[in-house]
Structure formats: C-alpha cells, structure tokens
C-alpha positions as CSV (number, residue, x, y, z in Angstrom):
1,M,12.9,-12.0,-0.3
2,L,12.0,-13.2,-3.8
3,H,14.8,-13.6,-6.1
4,E,13.4,-14.2,-9.7
5,P,11.3,-17.4,-8.4
6,K,10.8,-20.1,-10.7
7,A,7.1,-21.1,-11.1
8,P,6.2,-23.8,-8.5
9,A,5.9,-27.0,-10.2
10,D,3.0,-28.3,-8.1
11,L,0.7,-25.2,-8.2
12,P,-1.6,-26.4,-11.1
13,T,-2.6,-29.5,-9.2
14,A,-2.1,-28.7,-5.4
15,E,-4.8,-29.4,-3.0
16,L,-5.6,-27.5,0.1
17,I,-2.5,-27.8,2.4
18,P,-3.2,-29.3,6.0
19,G,-3.6,-26.3,8.1
20,G,-5.3,-24.6,5.4
21,H,-2.1,-22.2,4.5
22,A,-2.2,-22.3,0.8
23,A,-3.3,-24.3,-2.1
24,L,-4.1,-24.2,-5.9
25,V,-7.7,-25.4,-6.7
26,G,-10.2,-25.6,-9.5
27,A,-8.0,-25.1,-12.6
28,P,-10.5,-24.1,-15.5
29,S,-10.8,-26.4,-18.3
30,T,-10.7,-23.3,-21.1
31,G,-9.2,-19.9,-21.3
32,T,-6.6,-20.1,-18.6
33,A,-5.1,-23.8,-19.1
34,A,-2.9,-25.1,-16.5
35,R,-3.8,-22.3,-13.7
36,G,-5.7,-22.2,-10.8
37,V,-6.8,-20.2,-7.7
38,V,-4.3,-19.7,-4.6
39,V,-6.3,-20.0,-1.5
40,Q,-4.7,-18.3,1.7
41,N,-5.8,-19.1,5.4
42,R,-4.2,-17.4,8.2
43,P,-1.3,-17.4,9.3
44,P,-0.5,-16.3,5.4
45,D,2.1,-17.8,3.2
46,V,3.2,-14.6,1.7
47,R,6.0,-16.2,-0.5
48,R,3.6,-18.9,-1.9
49,A,0.8,-16.3,-2.6
50,L,3.1,-14.1,-4.6
51,E,4.9,-17.0,-6.6
52,G,1.3,-18.3,-7.4
53,L,0.0,-15.2,-8.7
54,A,3.2,-14.3,-10.4
55,Y,3.6,-17.2,-12.5
56,A,0.7,-20.1,-12.0
57,A,-2.4,-18.8,-10.6
58,Y,-5.5,-16.5,-12.1
59,D,-6.8,-15.7,-8.8
60,L,-6.2,-15.2,-5.0
61,I,-8.7,-16.0,-2.0
62,L,-7.9,-15.1,1.6
63,R,-10.0,-16.5,3.9
64,P,-11.7,-15.9,6.5
65,G,-12.7,-12.4,5.5
66,A,-10.4,-9.2,5.8
67,P,-10.2,-7.9,9.6
68,N,-11.0,-4.6,11.0
69,G,-13.9,-3.8,8.7
70,L,-12.3,-4.4,5.5
71,A,-14.4,-7.0,4.4
72,G,-16.3,-6.1,1.1
73,R,-14.0,-3.3,0.2
74,T,-13.6,-2.8,-3.6
75,W,-9.9,-1.9,-3.5
76,G,-8.7,-0.1,-6.6
77,D,-12.3,0.4,-8.0
78,A,-13.7,4.0,-7.4
79,G,-11.8,4.8,-4.2
80,G,-12.5,1.5,-2.5
81,D,-15.3,2.2,0.1
82,V,-16.3,5.7,-0.9
83,G,-19.8,4.6,-2.2
84,R,-21.6,5.0,1.2
85,S,-24.3,7.9,1.4
86,G,-22.7,11.2,2.3
87,D,-19.2,10.2,1.0
88,V,-17.1,12.1,-1.5
89,R,-15.9,10.1,-4.7
90,L,-12.3,10.5,-4.5
91,L,-11.3,8.4,-7.6
92,P,-13.3,9.6,-11.1
93,S,-15.3,7.0,-12.1
94,G,-14.4,7.2,-15.9
95,L,-11.5,4.8,-15.3
96,T,-12.4,1.3,-16.1
97,P,-12.5,-0.7,-12.9
98,I,-9.9,-3.4,-12.1
99,S,-11.2,-6.9,-12.2
100,R,-12.7,-9.0,-9.6
101,G,-9.6,-11.2,-9.2
102,E,-7.2,-8.0,-9.1
103,R,-9.5,-6.5,-6.5
104,A,-9.2,-9.8,-4.5
105,T,-5.6,-9.8,-4.9
106,L,-5.1,-6.3,-3.6
107,A,-7.2,-6.6,-0.6
108,A,-5.5,-10.1,0.2
109,L,-1.9,-8.2,0.1
110,H,-3.2,-5.4,2.2
111,D,-4.5,-8.2,4.5
112,L,-1.1,-9.7,4.6
113,I,0.5,-6.6,5.7
114,A,-2.2,-6.2,8.5
115,A,-1.6,-9.6,9.7
116,R,2.1,-8.9,10.0
117,D,1.6,-5.6,11.9
118,A,-1.9,-4.3,12.3
119,A,-0.6,-0.6,12.9
120,T,1.0,-0.6,9.6
121,G,-2.3,-1.9,7.9
122,A,-4.4,0.7,9.6
123,H,-2.0,3.7,8.7
124,S,-1.9,2.8,5.1
125,G,-5.8,2.9,5.1
126,R,-5.5,6.3,6.4
127,V,-2.8,7.5,4.2
128,R,-4.9,6.4,1.1
129,V,-7.9,8.7,2.1
130,Y,-5.5,11.7,2.1
131,A,-3.2,10.7,-1.0
132,L,-6.4,10.0,-3.1
133,A,-7.5,13.6,-2.3
134,L,-4.4,15.3,-2.8
135,S,-3.5,13.3,-6.2
136,H,-6.9,14.7,-7.6
137,A,-6.3,18.2,-6.2
138,H,-2.8,18.0,-7.9
139,G,-4.2,17.3,-11.2
140,M,-3.0,13.5,-11.6
141,S,-4.6,11.6,-14.2
142,E,-7.3,8.9,-13.3
143,A,-4.6,6.1,-14.2
144,E,-1.9,7.7,-12.2
145,T,-4.4,8.4,-9.2
146,R,-5.3,4.6,-9.5
147,D,-1.4,3.7,-9.2
148,I,-1.1,6.1,-6.1
149,E,-4.1,4.3,-4.5
150,H,-2.4,0.9,-5.3
151,G,1.0,2.3,-4.1
152,V,-0.2,3.6,-0.9
153,I,-2.2,0.5,0.3
154,L,1.1,-1.6,-0.5
155,H,4.0,0.8,0.5
156,D,5.0,-1.1,3.5
157,I,4.5,-4.6,2.1
158,G,8.1,-5.2,2.3
159,K,8.1,-4.7,6.0
160,I,6.6,-8.6,5.9
161,G,10.5,-9.4,5.2
162,I,11.7,-7.5,8.3
163,P,12.3,-9.8,11.4
164,D,10.0,-9.5,14.1
165,S,12.7,-8.5,16.6
166,I,13.3,-5.5,14.5
167,L,9.7,-4.9,13.1
168,L,8.0,-5.1,16.5
169,K,10.7,-4.1,18.6
170,P,9.0,-1.5,21.3
171,G,12.0,0.6,21.8
172,P,14.5,2.4,19.5
173,L,16.5,0.5,16.6
174,S,20.1,0.3,16.9
175,P,22.0,1.4,13.9
176,D,22.5,-2.1,12.3
177,E,18.7,-2.6,13.0
178,W,18.0,0.6,11.1
179,K,20.1,-0.9,8.2
180,V,17.9,-4.1,8.1
181,M,14.8,-1.8,8.4
182,R,15.8,0.3,5.4
183,T,15.7,-2.7,3.2
184,H,11.9,-2.6,3.4
185,P,11.2,-0.7,0.1
186,E,13.7,-3.0,-1.9
187,V,11.9,-6.1,-0.4
188,G,8.5,-4.4,-1.4
189,R,9.5,-3.7,-5.1
190,R,10.6,-7.2,-5.5
191,L,7.2,-8.5,-4.0
192,V,5.3,-6.3,-6.2
193,E,6.8,-6.1,-9.5
194,H,5.9,-9.4,-10.5
195,I,2.2,-8.7,-10.3
196,P,1.5,-7.1,-13.9
197,F,-1.6,-4.9,-12.9
198,L,0.4,-3.5,-9.8
199,A,3.3,-2.3,-12.2
200,G,2.4,1.4,-11.7
201,A,2.5,1.1,-8.0
202,V,6.2,0.0,-8.0
203,P,7.6,3.5,-8.1
204,L,5.7,4.7,-5.0
205,V,6.4,1.2,-3.2
206,Y,10.2,1.4,-3.7
207,C,10.7,5.4,-3.4
208,H,8.2,6.2,-0.6
209,H,11.3,7.0,1.8
210,E,13.1,9.4,-0.6
211,R,13.1,13.2,0.4
212,W,13.2,16.4,-1.8
213,D,16.6,17.4,-0.6
214,G,18.1,13.9,-1.4
215,N,18.5,12.7,2.3
216,G,16.0,9.7,1.8
217,Y,16.7,6.2,1.0
218,P,17.0,3.9,-0.5
219,E,18.5,5.6,-3.7
220,G,19.0,9.2,-2.2
221,L,17.0,10.7,-5.0
222,R,16.5,14.3,-5.2
223,G,14.1,16.9,-6.4
224,A,12.3,15.9,-9.7
225,S,13.9,12.5,-9.9
226,I,11.7,11.2,-7.1
227,P,8.5,9.7,-8.9
228,Q,5.7,12.2,-8.5
229,A,3.4,9.3,-6.8
230,A,5.9,9.2,-4.0
231,R,6.1,13.0,-3.5
232,I,2.6,12.9,-3.1
233,F,2.6,9.9,-1.0
234,A,5.2,11.9,1.4
235,V,2.8,14.7,2.2
236,A,-0.2,12.4,2.9
237,D,2.0,10.3,4.9
238,A,3.3,13.0,7.1
239,L,-0.1,14.2,7.7
240,D,-1.2,11.2,9.2
241,A,2.0,10.4,11.1
242,M,1.4,13.7,12.8
243,T,-2.4,13.7,13.4
244,Y,-2.8,10.3,14.6
245,D,-1.4,8.9,18.3
246,R,1.5,6.4,18.1
247,P,3.2,4.6,20.9
248,Y,6.4,7.2,20.6
249,S,4.5,10.4,19.7
250,R,1.1,12.2,20.6
251,A,-1.3,13.4,17.6
252,V,-1.1,17.2,16.8
253,S,-3.7,19.2,15.3
254,L,-4.5,19.4,11.9
255,E,-3.5,23.1,12.0
256,A,0.0,22.3,13.5
257,A,0.4,19.5,10.9
258,R,-0.2,21.6,8.2
259,E,2.0,24.3,9.3
260,E,5.0,21.7,9.7
261,I,4.4,20.5,6.2
262,G,4.8,23.9,5.0
263,R,7.9,24.7,6.7
264,C,9.3,21.4,5.4
265,A,8.6,22.5,1.7
266,G,12.0,22.3,-0.3
267,T,13.7,19.7,2.2
268,H,11.4,16.8,2.8
269,F,8.6,17.7,0.4
270,D,8.1,18.7,-3.1
271,P,7.2,22.5,-2.8
272,A,4.6,22.1,-5.6
273,V,2.7,19.2,-3.9
274,V,2.9,21.2,-0.7
275,S,1.3,24.3,-2.2
276,T,-1.5,22.0,-3.6
277,F,-2.1,20.6,-0.1
278,M,-2.0,24.1,1.4
279,A,-4.7,25.2,-0.8
280,I,-7.1,22.5,0.5
281,P,-9.4,24.5,2.9
282,L,-9.1,23.2,6.4
283,Q,-12.6,22.3,6.5
284,E,-12.2,19.5,3.9
285,L,-9.2,18.3,5.6
286,L,-11.2,17.7,8.9
287,E,-13.7,15.8,6.6
288,L,-11.0,13.7,5.3
289,R,-9.6,13.0,8.7
290,R,-13.1,12.0,9.7
291,R,-13.4,9.6,7.0
292,A,-9.8,8.2,7.4
293,T,-10.3,7.5,11.0
294,S,-14.0,6.2,10.8
C-alpha cells in the first residue's frame, strides 16, 4: 500500500536492475528534464512502477508483451481493440485519444493485475465490453465513458495488495479474511489517484462494491450518492459474473441474468441504469457477449 510516497531519489539515473524487474532509462535532454522511462519485466514490481509514474518517469514499458492476446491493444483509445472488421465502435471517436505513453501505462497496469490473478484480468476485459455499451446507451459523455473504461480495466487493481493466502484461497474466506479482502477498493484508490490521466477512474475503482440500497462497501453509500460510473459498472459486472463459469458457480443464460438484474433494481442496482440495460435488445447482448469472450 502506498502512503504518499516520496519520489525515489535514484529514478533519474537508475540502470536496469539485475533480473530485469524495473529501471529508469534514457532521460531526455529537453522537455522532460530529469525524467526517464520505467521498464518492467516479470515478475512486476508494482510499487516501483507506480512511484516512478507518479513522480519522476514520463513513460512505462512492460516487457515482454502482454499475455492472453492483450498485446497491441490500445487501451483507452476508441474502445481499445474495437477496430477489427465487423466490430461495433463502442467509444465515440470525437474524443482526443490519450497519448501513447498513457495507453502503455494503462495496458501495463492491466497486465500487473493479470500477472497477479489471471482470472481477475480476464474478468475486467469482459466487463469492459458490457460497461462501454451500457455507458453509451445511458447517455454518458465521451469523457465520462472513457473514465468508465479506465475504471473498469483497473477496478480490481487493489487486489495486488491482498495476500496470496486470501486472494488465491480456493475455499470460502473467514470473516477476518473478508475484512482484509474488503480493503482492496481503498488500496486501488491509493494506487491510481497518483496518476493524473486516471483521475476520472478513481470513483469507479473506489466505489465499485457499493450498492444502491446502502449495503455495499467501503463507504456504505446509498442511491445517487454512489458515483454514476460505479452504478453502471455494477450492472455490467453482475452480467459477466452470472454468464461466465467460475470455480464456485455455473454460468446462466443471458435471459436468466437479465431477469435477475431486473429483479435487483432498487436493491443492488440503480433502477435507471437497469432500465437502460433492459432496453438493450437481447440480440445485441448476445453479440456483446460473443465479443467479450472471443
């Protein structure tokens, strides 16, 4: 967990660390004085990467390339990988694309999540497809939709601060273990809030476990006090959770998932967001599911 870290004194001049974990290289002579590039190899050093990005570095490189087909995706730029023939463009194209360095940062942070827990990384990718479509249908602005995309990709980044004995435990968690697990939104907020271009993602990262009826966490927010991005995420997240096989539950059909989401409007979910979701034709949901799982 990061607590207002001070800028690492060695970042402007550090060489590649033996073993290839992290280093700062190639500080430019003009424009970004005393700043360089954080290079990350596996296993990733999360603390060093984020400290570098927050204080001294102007770019982040993760090598080798991202696993599970993520290499080459342009996170945060027109819906990432939606440029393939036949795909629907989920994020409107009028928004100025984020920079190459920012896209690399976002992809690398996603890869850090996947490296710690592959299932969590894959889940974020699927929820992203649903959340972008729902955000667009709900009338969110282009900037708000991009913040939602970033927040979805990074919503579980705080889990990298949860001990393996809890995060990867095959059986049910004890009450004390649940207390630790429920700290991950706060850990995630502290990690992401130091990166300026991700500021708009912080509300979703921090509030993605809040519930409309106030029975969520970490703050127990109720109704419209929950950030809109987190309310949209909640529906998209539930859709994926119910329609994708997990070790402890079997997938249900889209029809059954949609019925359950409708039933939970006003308790788990914002009724207005559920109304938007229910208006999406089933055929479109089937296409979104195909894209999310392909």
